[in-house]
C-alpha positions, 0 to 999 in steps of 0.5 A: 500500499502506497505511504504518505511522504510524511510520517506522524506522531500517533500517540501510545498504542494504549491511548489508542485502545481505547479509543474507536478506530474510526476510518472516514474515505473520500474520493475528492477533496475538493470544493464542499466535500473538502470543507465537510473531511476537513470540519470532522477531521479538525473537530471530532474529538481525538480522545473518541476518536483515532481517526483515519483518512483514505482519499485521493492526493490527486483529486486534493484542494490546497485547503485539504493539503493545508490539513494534512499537516495541521491535524497531526493526529490523522492517519493519512492513506493515500489511494490514487486508483480512486477515481470518480469516472467508472474504471474496472482496473482503477476501481478494483486496485483501489478496493484491493487496498481498501480492503487490505487495509481494513483487514490489516488495521481492523476499524470499528468505525467506517464512514464513506464519503460521496458515491465512488467512495461510498462504493469502494468503502462500502463494499470493502467494509463488508467483506471485512463484517464490519459492523458500524457502516456509514455513508453520505453521498455529498447529494446523490446524482440520481437528484441531478436535471440534466446532469446523466441519461435514465440509464445512468440514473435507474444505474446509480438508482439500483447500485444505492439501493442494495447498498442501502440494504446489504451494507449499510448501517446508516446514510448521513443526508444534509437536507430534507428534500435529500432524505425525500428522494432517497425515499422516493425512489426506494433505497432504503427505508425512512429510519435508514436516514437520519440528518445532520445538516452542515455547518461551519465556524462563525468568523469575524466579518471582512472589510467590503471595501479593502477586499474589493481593493484588493481585487481590483472589483468596481468600488461602486457597482451591485456585485453579485458573486457565486463560488462554485464549480464550473461543471454541470451540476452548477448550471454556469450557462443558466448563470451567464444567461441570466447575467445578460437580463440583468445587466440590461436592466441593471447596467451597474451590476458586476458579476464574481465568479469564484471556482473552477472546473472542466467547462471553464473554458466553454463558460469563459468562451460563451461569456464573451460571446454574449458581450459580457466578459467586462461585467465579470471576473473570473477568479478561478479556486479561491481559498480565501473564497470565506474572506471574498464572500463579504465583497458580494452585495448577493449570491445568485445560484443557478445549481440543477441541485445540492445537497446542503451547500456550503458557499450559501452558508458561508454566503450569510454569514457575512450578511451576503442575501441569496438569490438562487435556484429553487433546488434541493439544498438550498432551498433549505438554507433560504428561509424567505424574508429573511436572507433570500428569494429563490427562483425557478429554473425555468422563469421566463421572468427572472428581472422580475425575481431580482428587482423583487429581491432587491425590493426586500434587500432594501427594506432588510438589513445584513445583519438580520440577515447573518443571523440566520447563520447563526441561528440554524448552522451550529458547528457543534451541534453538527459535530455532537451529533454525529459523534452521538451517531458514530458511537451507537 
């Protein structure tokens, strides 16, 4: 099995004997997935858990890589063969390495994050007769509206159904909508799903004007931003189409897209063809996105589906209101008339929707929007509920 090029002190064997041996398995450590797994390893009590993390180092963002050097109580096990795409040779190799690690280290608890890790990890856990096996899809693939064909979705549902019923103690989902989607396609009984909403720690409020100056954003513009991967799920082409419509009515708007992804070149070229490239700043991936969010006047999302998006939480944490698509995940962060407005993906009146949003925004304070974060997305509650479930 491959080894990390660095080694950390894991404490005495006597200390570790009194802990629950937990292994977390994740295929891709970027964007929201990176944030979720970092929240777990940084906040779960190391006096209770010996934490092991199986991951693919080729799919790790800079924030995740930094965390490797900070979280010295975690054992990191890199497996490069664990990829998102179906590749029988790599998948078999990854399964063998995960299986070997479980056989040699005998974890008490297995927690698989995302679909590929969920398949390989749960099958290996089943083979090694591990009793406590948890899974979080981080948004089911079959929830996508247009990213996958009907045949692909049927295959995803069939696999998820089999693994949920025969190789999973409980599936942890991030929203009520995600749980309802799983039950509606018959994945398993209702009591096999547990909702634990994502969360994040509070932060001091950055200075909006200083950020705009540093990033060369127009100081006096109305900035609509998003923090999203440039991928099919995030629906960036629709974002550009909406931008064109809004600019006709509100020429003082400037757009900011933070994030990279497979559609980056296509989207940039599309913006240029639409003639709006001078009205939008593409910043690529940034590990300071949470701070940059404070420069926005509004956050816009055109996602096709979500789990429970961190970027929306980051925005309301700094008092930025939400103008986002009415889809699973988004609609559980937005509290209408409190922190934002939902619009339908097929809306023919997006300009009117936005006008109503702006009128509402003028009557509401940033402090009220921020309060919805403080009231609903506590990191302490997230860790407490996760710990209670893992220790059952």
